[in-house]
N, C-alpha and C positions, 0 to 999 in steps of 0.2 A: 528324607522327603522325596521319594521318587515321583510322586504325583504332582509336584509343584510345576506350574506352567513355566515354560521358557519365555521370559519377558523380552528376549531379544528377537523372538519370532514376530515378524511384521503382522501376521494374521492374528496372533494372540493380542498383540499391542493394539490393533485396530478394534478387536472385540472389547477390550477394556475401555477404550475411548468411547465406543458406542454405549457401553454400560453406564459410564459416568455422565454422558450427555443425556441419556434417558432418565437417569436419576435426577439430574438437575431440572429437566422438563417437568417431571412429576412434582418435585418440590415447589417449583415456581407456580404451577397450576393450582396446587392445593393452598399455598400461601396467598395467592391472588383471590381465591374464593373466600378464605378466612378474612383477609383485609377488606374485601368488598362488603362482606356482611358486617364486620366490626365497625369499619369506618363509614361505609355507605349507609347501612340501615341503622346502626347505633348512634351516628352523629348527624350525618347529612340529611337523612330522611326521617329522623326520629320524630320531628314535629308532625309530619304528615302521617306517619305510622301511629301516632298517639290517638288519632281519631278512631282507631280500631281497638278492641279489647281482646285480650287473651281469653279464650273460652274457659269458663268455670272458675276463673280467678278474679276477673275484673281489672287486672292490671292493664295499663295502656301498652300496646304492642311495641312502640318505640322504646319505652322504658325497659320492658322486658328484654328486648334484643340487646340493648346497651348493657344491662346488668347480667343476664344469664345466657342469652342466645348466642353471643359471640363465644362464650366458653364452651357451650354445647357444640357449636360448629367446629371449634378447634379440636375437641375430642373426636368428633367424626372425621376430621381431616387426618388426625393421627391414625385412626382405625383404617381409613382408606389407604394411607401411605403404607401401613403394614401389609395390607392385603395386596396392593399393587406390587410392592417390592418383594414379597414372598414369591409371587408368581414370576416376576421378572428375574429374581435370583435363581430360581429353578431352571428357567430357560437359559440363563447366562452360564450356569455351571455345566449344563448339558452341552452347550456350544464349546466351552473350554475343554471339556473332556473329549469331544469330537475332534477339536483342533489338535489337542495333545496326542490323541491316537493317530491322527493323520501324520503328524510330524514324527512320531515314533516309527510308523510303518515306512516313512520316507528314508529314515536313517538306518533301518534294518537291512543288512545286505542279504538276508535269507531269501 
């Protein structure tokens, strides 16, 4: 594995730390959205939302959010996480390749 990054290189270590912090920020943001919809709209605001009806079904909106909406939001959060992380992974791998190429050129005496 000649392409494996040197984990002792401080620049690569810092890039990995940034990657992990960004991953955690994305997860916390998406889980906060899901918890807000599930707990907030499905439990705390359910009575208030029940005054509205889901179009073409007649179901009270608070009931629907508690039963189905939180699941739908969770699936959308998974989709958003996949999209965000695919983009972020691509940038991160490019950065690691750039750092690996920089460290290889620094160690080459040619």
